[in-house]
C-alpha positions in Angstrom: 1.1 -16.6 6.3 3.7 -17.5 9.0 5.5 -15.3 11.4 9.2 -15.7 11.2 11.3 -17.4 8.5 9.4 -20.0 6.5 11.9 -22.5 5.0 9.4 -24.4 2.8 10.9 -25.4 -0.5 9.4 -25.0 -3.9 8.7 -21.2 -3.9 10.2 -18.8 -6.5 11.7 -15.4 -5.6 10.6 -12.6 -8.0 11.1 -8.9 -8.3 8.3 -6.5 -7.5 7.1 -5.7 -11.1 7.3 -9.4 -12.2 5.8 -10.6 -9.0 2.8 -8.3 -9.2 2.3 -9.1 -12.9 2.0 -12.7 -11.9 -0.2 -11.9 -8.8 -2.6 -9.7 -10.8 -4.9 -12.6 -11.9 -5.7 -13.6 -8.3 -5.0 -10.5 -6.3 -8.7 -9.4 -6.1 -10.0 -12.9 -5.9 -8.5 -14.3 -2.7 -9.3 -12.6 0.6 -6.2 -11.0 2.2 -6.3 -10.3 6.0 -3.6 -7.6 5.6 -5.8 -5.7 3.2 -8.9 -6.1 5.4 -7.3 -4.7 8.5 -5.6 -1.8 6.8 -8.5 -0.5 4.7 -10.7 0.8 7.5 -7.9 2.9 9.1 -6.6 4.1 5.7 -10.0 5.3 4.5 -10.7 7.0 7.9 -7.4 8.8 7.6 -8.0 9.9 4.0 -11.3 11.4 4.9 -13.2 13.7 2.6 -11.8 13.8 -0.9 -14.6 15.4 -2.9 -13.3 17.6 -5.7 -9.7 17.0 -4.5 -6.6 15.9 -6.4 -5.4 12.5 -5.2 -2.3 10.5 -6.1 -2.3 6.7 -5.4 1.2 5.4 -5.3 1.4 1.7 -6.0 -2.2 1.6 -6.9 -2.2 -2.1 -8.0 -5.6 -3.2 -9.2 -7.1 0.2 -8.5 -8.6 -0.6 -5.1 -8.2 2.9 -3.7 -8.5 4.6 -7.1 -12.0 3.2 -7.4 -13.1 3.9 -3.9 -11.9 7.5 -3.9 -13.1 8.3 -7.5 -16.6 7.2 -6.3 -16.2 9.7 -3.4 -15.7 12.5 -5.9 -11.9 12.8 -6.1 -9.8 13.3 -9.2 -7.4 10.4 -8.9 -4.2 9.4 -10.6 -2.8 5.9 -9.9 0.7 4.8 -10.6 2.2 1.3 -10.5 5.2 -0.5 -12.1 3.1 -3.6 -12.9 1.3 -3.4 -16.3 -0.8 -6.4 -15.4 -2.1 -4.9 -12.2 -2.9 -1.7 -14.1 -4.9 -3.7 -16.7 -7.0 -4.9 -13.8 -7.4 -1.4 -12.5 -8.4 -0.1 -15.9 -11.3 -2.5 -16.0 -12.7 -0.7 -12.9 -13.1 2.6 -14.7 -16.6 3.4 -15.8 -18.5 6.5 -17.0 -19.4 7.2 -13.3 -16.0 6.2 -11.9 -13.1 7.7 -13.8 -9.4 7.8 -12.8 -6.1 8.1 -14.7 -3.4 5.4 -14.6 0.3 5.6 -15.2 2.8 2.8 -15.4 6.0 3.6 -13.6 7.7 4.2 -10.2 7.3 7.4 -8.1 11.1 7.8 -8.3 11.0 8.0 -12.1 7.9 10.3 -12.5 7.8 14.0 -12.1 4.5 15.3 -11.0 3.7 19.0 -10.6 4.9 20.6 -7.3 2.3 21.5 -4.7 -0.4 19.8 -6.7 -2.1 17.0 -4.8 -4.4 17.5 -1.8 -3.9 13.8 -0.8 -1.3 11.2 -1.5 -2.1 7.7 -0.5 0.3 4.7 -0.7 -1.2 1.4 0.5 1.1 -1.6 1.2 3.7 -0.3 -1.2 6.6 1.2 0.8 7.5 -2.1 2.3 8.8 -3.1 -1.2 11.2 -0.1 -1.3 14.4 -0.5 0.6 15.3 3.2 0.9 12.5 5.8 1.3 14.5 9.0 1.5 14.2 10.2 -2.1 10.7 8.8 -2.5 9.5 10.8 0.5 11.2 14.0 -0.9 9.4 13.5 -4.2 6.1 12.9 -2.5 6.4 15.9 -0.2 7.2 18.2 -3.2 4.0 17.0 -5.0 1.7 17.7 -2.0 0.1 21.1 -1.5 0.7 22.9 1.8 -1.8 21.5 4.3 -2.3 18.4 2.1 -2.3 14.9 3.5 -0.1 11.8 3.1 -1.6 8.5 4.1 0.7 5.5 4.2 -0.1 1.9 5.1 2.6 -0.6 5.4 3.0 -4.2 6.5 3.8 -3.9 10.2 7.6 -4.0 10.7 7.1 -6.8 13.3 6.7 -9.2 10.3 9.9 -8.6 8.2 12.0 -8.0 11.4 10.9 -11.5 12.5 12.1 -13.0 9.3 8.9 -12.9 7.3 10.6 -10.5 4.9 8.5 -11.2 1.8 5.0 -11.0 0.5 3.8 -14.4 -0.7 1.1 -15.4 -3.2 0.1 -18.4 -5.2 -0.8 -18.4 -8.9 -3.7 -20.2 -10.5 -1.6 -23.4 -10.7 -0.6 -23.3 -7.0 3.0 -22.1 -7.6 4.2 -20.0 -4.6 6.0 -16.8 -5.3 7.7 -14.4 -2.9 8.6 -10.7 -3.4 10.9 -8.9 -0.9 9.5 -6.8 2.0 11.8 -4.3 3.9 11.1 -3.2 7.5 10.4 0.5 8.0 10.1 1.3 11.7 7.9 4.1 13.1 11.1 6.0 14.0 12.3 5.9 10.4 9.0 7.3 9.2 9.1 10.0 11.9 12.5 11.1 10.9 11.7 11.1 7.1 8.5 13.1 7.7 10.4 15.7 9.7 13.1 16.0 7.0 10.4 16.3 4.3 8.2 18.9 6.0 5.5 16.4 6.9 4.0 16.4 10.4 2.9 13.0 11.7 -0.6 13.4 13.0 -1.8 9.8 13.8 -0.8 6.2 13.7 -2.8 3.0 13.8 -1.5 -0.6 14.3 -4.5 -2.9 13.6 -4.1 -6.4 15.0 -5.5 -9.9 14.4 -8.7 -9.7 16.3 -11.9 -11.7 16.7 -13.4 -10.2 13.4 -10.3 -11.3 11.5 -10.3 -14.8 13.2 -13.9 -15.4 12.1 -12.8 -14.9 8.5 -9.3 -16.5 8.9 -9.5 -19.1 11.7 -6.0 -20.3 10.7 -4.5 -17.1 12.2 -5.6 -18.1 15.8 -2.0 -18.3 17.0 -1.5 -14.7 15.9 -4.3 -13.1 17.8 -3.2 -9.7 19.1 -0.3 -9.5 16.6 -0.3 -6.3 14.6 -0.6 -6.9 10.8 -0.3 -3.3 9.5 0.9 0.2 10.4 -1.1 3.1 9.0 0.3 6.7 9.3 -1.3 10.1 8.6 0.9 13.1 8.0 0.3 16.7 6.8 2.5 19.0 4.7 3.6 22.0 6.8 
């Protein structure tokens, strides 16, 4: 993880679905500081979900599907990566059930005014234009329902670190594109889509993260993620 352009050679550029298919085998195995800093704020913003309808966009290996199903929600997770969904499916049990759909939010038509909560964790950064996506999401949320979005902090892609990198089991590095979405862009999209921004968090590299990832010392105080909470008006 390096702030700014990293011109090391030997990596391979891949698209989102292919990249996450390749990442699936190691995604839950290797600790990721970005996931660690965003999860606390995201779960806090999601709040109580018991007996509520929840949509997880870009659910990946089912991290939030599992957490929210265990909290009593009826969860649907969607993702374009079949390999990630295979990992997610293995997390379903008799006591932890959720539905999984392979696809993109742009291509799927969920019922209007149906979900109490829509969560999208570290997914929107892979989508260059969010306008139609946000319209589709707003349509699917009930009046008064919540949208929780976590994204890589725009500080990173704007600096030139405009990709998510990972290594496969053989040590080959892959990079998938990340696009910066500034707070002002989210604000304008929310307004256009009848979503009222209620709160924002920008968790940074702090002492807790440095104890787990001492190699990030030079980035102390740098924001890693941006988490937003909005409500359908």
